[in-house]
Structures are given as C-alpha cells and as structure tokens.
MARLO-480399 format. One record per residue: residue in three letters; z, y, x of N, C-alpha, C in turn. Coordinates in steps of 0.02 Angstrom, whole numbers, plus 32768, in hexadecimal, padded with zeros to 4 digits. Layout:
<'ALA'; <Z; Y; X>; <Z; Y; X>; <Z; Y; X>> ...
***
This chain:
<'MET'; <5F2C; FE35; A0F4>; <5F48; FE20; A134>; <5F17; FDF1; A154>> <'ASN'; <5F00; FDF4; A187>; <5EC0; FDC1; A1AF>; <5EF5; FDA4; A1E3>> <'THR'; <5EF6; FD63; A1D8>; <5F21; FD37; A212>; <5EEB; FCFE; A235>> <'ALA'; <5EAD; FD13; A234>; <5E7B; FCE7; A258>; <5E96; FCF2; A2A3>> <'MET'; <5E8B; FCAF; A2C7>; <5E96; FCA3; A305>; <5E52; FCA9; A324>> <'SER'; <5E58; FCCA; A36F>; <5E1E; FCC3; A391>; <5E0D; FC82; A3AB>> <'THR'; <5DD3; FC5E; A3AC>; <5DC4; FC21; A3C7>; <5D9D; FC1C; A409>> <'ALA'; <5D9F; FC58; A420>; <5D77; FC60; A466>; <5D99; FC40; A490>> <'ALA'; <5D70; FC19; A4C0>; <5D88; FBF8; A503>; <5DA2; FC2D; A530>> <'PRO'; <5DD8; FC25; A54E>; <5DEC; FC5B; A586>; <5DB8; FC5B; A5BB>> <'MET'; <5DAE; FC8F; A5DB>; <5D88; FC95; A61B>; <5D9F; FC6A; A653>> <'VAL'; <5D6E; FC45; A671>; <5D6E; FC1B; A6AD>; <5D49; FC33; A6E9>> <'GLU'; <5D68; FC41; A725>; <5D3C; FC62; A762>; <5D1C; FC17; A77B>> <'ALA'; <5CD7; FC27; A77B>; <5CAE; FBE7; A79B>; <5CBF; FBF6; A7EE>> <'LYS'; <5CC8; FBB2; A800>; <5CC4; FBAB; A84F>; <5C91; FB85; A864>> <'PRO'; <5C7A; FB92; A89F>; <5C42; FB71; A8B6>; <5C53; FB22; A8C0>> <'ALA'; <5C2B; FAFC; A8B9>; <5C26; FAAD; A8D0>; <5C35; FAA5; A90F>> <'GLN'; <5C67; FA7A; A925>; <5C72; FA65; A96E>; <5C49; FA30; A978>> <'GLY'; <5C20; FA08; A952>; <5BFA; F9D3; A961>; <5BD3; F9D1; A9A0>> <'PRO'; <5B9E; FA03; A99F>; <5B74; F9FE; A9DF>; <5BA0; F9FF; AA25>> <'GLN'; <5BD1; FA28; AA14>; <5C00; FA2E; AA53>; <5C15; F9F6; AA69>> <'LEU'; <5C31; F9CF; AA39>; <5C52; F986; AA47>; <5C1F; F961; AA60>> <'VAL'; <5BE4; F955; AA4C>; <5BB4; F926; AA58>; <5B9C; F940; AAA1>> <'GLU'; <5B9D; F978; AAB8>; <5B85; F997; AAFF>; <5BB5; F982; AB38>> <'LYS'; <5BFE; F985; AB1D>; <5C30; F978; AB3D>; <5C3D; F92B; AB53>> <'HIS'; <5C2B; F8FC; AB1E>; <5C2F; F8BB; AB38>; <5BE9; F8A3; AB36>> <'GLN'; <5BB2; F8BD; AB48>; <5B76; F8AA; AB4B>; <5B6A; F876; AB8B>> <'ASP'; <5B8D; F883; ABC4>; <5B82; F861; AC03>; <5BB2; F81F; ABF5>> <'LYS'; <5BE9; F811; ABCE>; <5C03; F7E5; ABCE>; <5BFD; F7AD; ABAB>> <'ASP'; <5C01; F764; ABB8>; <5BFD; F72A; AB9B>; <5C1D; F72F; AB58>> <'PRO'; <5C08; F723; AB1F>; <5C29; F714; AAE6>; <5C64; F6F2; AAE4>> <'CYS'; <5C69; F6B2; AB08>; <5CA5; F68D; AB0E>; <5CE1; F6B3; AB2C>> <'GLU'; <5CD2; F6EC; AB54>; <5D06; F70B; AB7C>; <5D1E; F73A; AB50>> <'LEU'; <5D04; F74D; AB11>; <5D29; F78B; AAE9>; <5D62; F761; AAC1>> <'LEU'; <5D57; F71A; AAB5>; <5D8F; F6F8; AA8F>; <5DB3; F6C6; AAB1>> <'PRO'; <5DCC; F6D2; AAE6>; <5DE5; F697; AB13>; <5E1D; F672; AAEC>> <'TRP'; <5E4C; F69A; AAB7>; <5E7C; F67D; AA8A>; <5E68; F650; AA57>> <'LEU'; <5E33; F64C; AA44>; <5E16; F626; AA0C>; <5E22; F5DD; AA1A>> <'PRO'; <5E4A; F5C6; A9EA>; <5E51; F579; A9F4>; <5E1B; F553; A9E8>> <'CYS'; <5E0D; F512; AA03>; <5DD9; F4E9; A9FE>; <5DFC; F497; AA0A>> <'ARG'; <5DC5; F46F; A9EF>; <5DE0; F425; A9F4>; <5DB4; F404; AA27>> <'LEU'; <5DCB; F3E4; AA56>; <5DAB; F3C6; AA89>; <5DAF; F37C; AA7E>> <'ALA'; <5D7B; F352; AA81>; <5D74; F311; AA6F>; <5D4A; F2E0; AAA7>> <'LEU'; <5D63; F2B6; AABD>; <5D45; F28E; AAEF>; <5D2C; F246; AACD>> <'ASP'; <5CF5; F23D; AAB6>; <5CD6; F1F6; AAA0>; <5CDD; F1C1; AACC>> <'ILE'; <5D02; F18C; AABB>; <5D18; F152; AAE1>; <5D07; F114; AAB7>> <'PRO'; <5CD9; F0F1; AAC6>; <5CBD; F0B3; AA96>; <5CF4; F07E; AAB0>> <'VAL'; <5D10; F064; AA78>; <5D41; F031; AA77>; <5D26; EFEF; AA5C>> <'VAL'; <5D27; EFB5; AA7C>; <5D17; EF7B; AA62>; <5D42; EF48; AA38>> <'LYS'; <5D35; EF2F; A9F9>; <5D57; EF05; A9D2>; <5D9C; EF1D; A9C5>> <'PHE'; <5D9A; EF65; A9AD>; <5DD8; EF84; A9A9>; <5DE4; EF8B; A954>> <'THR'; <5E19; EF71; A93A>; <5E27; EF6D; A8EC>; <5E5E; EF9C; A8E4>> <'VAL'; <5E6A; EF9E; A898>; <5E96; EFC1; A884>; <5EE0; EFAB; A89B>> <'GLY'; <5EE0; EF68; A893>; <5F1A; EF42; A8B4>; <5F30; EF5D; A8FA>> <'ASP'; <5EFB; EF5F; A924>; <5F04; EF74; A95F>; <5F26; EFBE; A96A>> <'LEU'; <5F07; EFE8; A941>; <5F1C; F031; A93F>; <5F6A; F037; A926>> <'LEU'; <5F74; F00A; A8FC>; <5FC7; F00D; A8D9>; <5FEE; EFF1; A911>> <'ASP'; <5FD7; EFC7; A937>; <5FFB; EFB5; A970>; <6006; EFE1; A9B8>> <'LEU'; <5FEC; F00F; A9B6>; <5FDF; F046; A9E7>; <6022; F05A; A9FC>> <'ALA'; <603E; F063; AA3B>; <607E; F07A; AA45>; <6075; F0A8; AA93>> <'PRO'; <60A4; F0C7; AAAC>; <60A8; F0E5; AAE3>; <6093; F0B8; AB1B>> <'GLY'; <606D; F0C0; AB4D>; <605B; F08C; AB71>; <6032; F04A; AB67>> <'SER'; <6017; F052; AB28>; <5FE9; F019; AB14>; <5F9C; F029; AB36>> <'ILE'; <5F84; EFEF; AB4C>; <5F42; EFED; AB6F>; <5F07; EFD1; AB41>> <'VAL'; <5ED3; EFFD; AB3E>; <5E9E; EFF3; AB09>; <5E67; EFD8; AB27>> <'GLU'; <5E3D; EFA8; AB2E>; <5DFB; EF95; AB4F>; <5DC8; EFBE; AB36>> <'THR'; <5DA2; EFDB; AB65>; <5D6C; F00D; AB4E>; <5D31; EFF5; AB5C>> <'ALA'; <5CF5; F007; AB3A>; <5CAF; EFE3; AB52>; <5C88; F012; AB86>> <'HIS'; <5CBB; F045; AB9F>; <5C99; F077; ABD0>; <5C9C; F056; AC0F>> <'HIS'; <5C65; F05F; AC38>; <5C5B; F050; AC76>; <5C61; F080; ACA5>> <'GLN'; <5C8A; F077; ACDE>; <5CA7; F0AE; AD10>; <5C6A; F0D6; AD22>> <'SER'; <5C36; F0BC; AD2C>; <5BFF; F0EE; AD33>; <5BD5; F10A; AD08>> <'SER'; <5BF1; F10A; ACC6>; <5BBD; F133; AC99>; <5BEA; F16A; AC75>> <'ASP'; <5BD1; F1A2; AC65>; <5BEA; F1DB; AC52>; <5C00; F1DA; AC0B>> <'LEU'; <5C30; F207; ABE8>; <5C4A; F1FC; ABAC>; <5C3C; F23F; AB8D>> <'PRO'; <5C2F; F243; AB51>; <5C10; F283; AB30>; <5C58; F2B0; AB23>> <'LEU'; <5C5C; F2F1; AB34>; <5C94; F316; AB2A>; <5C73; F348; AAEE>> <'ARG'; <5CA1; F34E; AABF>; <5C88; F375; AA87>; <5CC4; F3B3; AA76>> <'VAL'; <5CB3; F3EC; AA5F>; <5CDE; F416; AA52>; <5CD7; F42B; AA0B>> <'ASN'; <5D00; F427; A9E4>; <5CF8; F42D; A992>; <5CB0; F40E; A97C>> <'GLY'; <5CB7; F3DA; A99A>; <5C86; F3A4; A978>; <5C44; F3AF; A998>> <'GLN'; <5C39; F3E7; A9C6>; <5BF3; F3F0; A9DB>; <5BFA; F3D8; AA2C>> <'LEU'; <5BB7; F3B2; AA40>; <5BB4; F395; AA7A>; <5BB4; F3CE; AAB1>> <'VAL'; <5BDF; F3D6; AAD8>; <5BDD; F400; AB10>; <5BCA; F3F3; AB58>> <'GLY'; <5BE0; F3B4; AB63>; <5BC5; F38F; ABA6>; <5BE5; F34C; ABB6>> <'TRP'; <5BD5; F33E; ABE8>; <5BE2; F2FB; ABFA>; <5C21; F2E8; AC30>> <'THR'; <5C48; F2B3; AC2B>; <5C83; F2B4; AC60>; <5C86; F267; AC80>> <'GLU'; <5CA9; F268; ACA8>; <5CB6; F220; ACC9>; <5D08; F223; ACD6>> <'PHE'; <5D23; F1E4; ACD8>; <5D70; F1DC; ACE0>; <5D7E; F1E9; AD2A>> <'GLU'; <5DB3; F208; AD36>; <5DD1; F208; AD7D>; <5E13; F20D; AD73>> <'VAL'; <5E2D; F1E4; ADA4>; <5E83; F1DF; ADB5>; <5EA0; F218; ADDE>> <'VAL'; <5ECB; F23E; ADBF>; <5EE7; F272; ADF4>; <5F30; F26D; ADE9>> <'GLY'; <5F3F; F260; AE2D>; <5F8A; F249; AE32>; <5F9A; F206; AE08>> <'GLU'; <5FC2; F201; ADD6>; <5FD3; F1D4; ADA5>; <5FAD; F1E2; AD5E>> <'ARG'; <5F8C; F211; AD5E>; <5F6A; F220; AD23>; <5F20; F216; AD16>> <'LEU'; <5F09; F1FE; ACE7>; <5EC6; F202; ACD1>; <5EA9; F235; ACC3>> <'ALA'; <5E68; F247; ACE2>; <5E55; F28C; ACCB>; <5DFF; F280; ACBA>> <'VAL'; <5DE7; F2B3; ACA1>; <5D9F; F2AF; ACA6>; <5D77; F2E4; ACC7>> <'ARG'; <5D45; F2DD; ACE7>; <5D1B; F31F; AD12>; <5CED; F322; ACF2>> <'LEU'; <5CDB; F35D; ACE3>; <5C9A; F36F; ACBB>; <5C67; F370; ACF6>> <'THR'; <5C39; F33B; ACD7>; <5BF8; F33B; AD13>; <5BB7; F35A; ACF9>> <'ASP'; <5BB7; F368; ACB9>; <5B76; F38D; ACA9>; <5B7C; F3A5; AC67>> <'LEU'; <5B5E; F3E8; AC52>; <5B5D; F40E; AC22>; <5B1B; F408; ABFB>> <'SER'; <5B2A; F3FC; ABAA>; <5AFF; F3F6; AB8D>; <5ACF; F436; AB7F>> 
***
C-alpha cells in the first residue's frame, strides 16, 4: 500500500502587474498629495536666553519666556527634523501665529 502524498504546489493563475498603470495614473501628481493623511512633526526653533532646567520646571500656563529672537528676523521651521522654510511671528486676533516667509 503506497501512502505517499503529493508535494506539488497548487496551480496559481498569474495576473498582470498593475505597477505601470498606477505610476501612469499618479504621474502628474505631487508625491505629497498622495499621502495627505501621513502624520508629521512640525517644530519652530526659537532661541531662548539664559534658560535653565529650573526655569523649565517652573513653567505653567500663562508663563512668559524671554527669547533671543528679534522681531525682524526669521525663525527656522522644521518638519520631522528637516528644514523646510523660514517663518516670522504674527498676531492673529488674540493668538500668536507664524507666517511662512520662505521655503528652503
């Protein structure tokens, strides 16, 4: 009695690759537009003078921190650690905001 089992792989139907069609479909789009949901970290580098660990521990809502930033100078804007542009402070209503002035 022969009980040997067949080890042949099942037949799989090959399908044409869709890669070139996808590339052609999105060829005219900016790569950033393809992933609008992708999270990123935005950071604004603000120079602070004579700031100590004690000052950091004393921070509370409403605290004011003196900076070495001159109102006329631009601040670097980074996304995920990469410099993407330069900004300046601007007051909008009762909020402090930054305006993008130049892209890197």
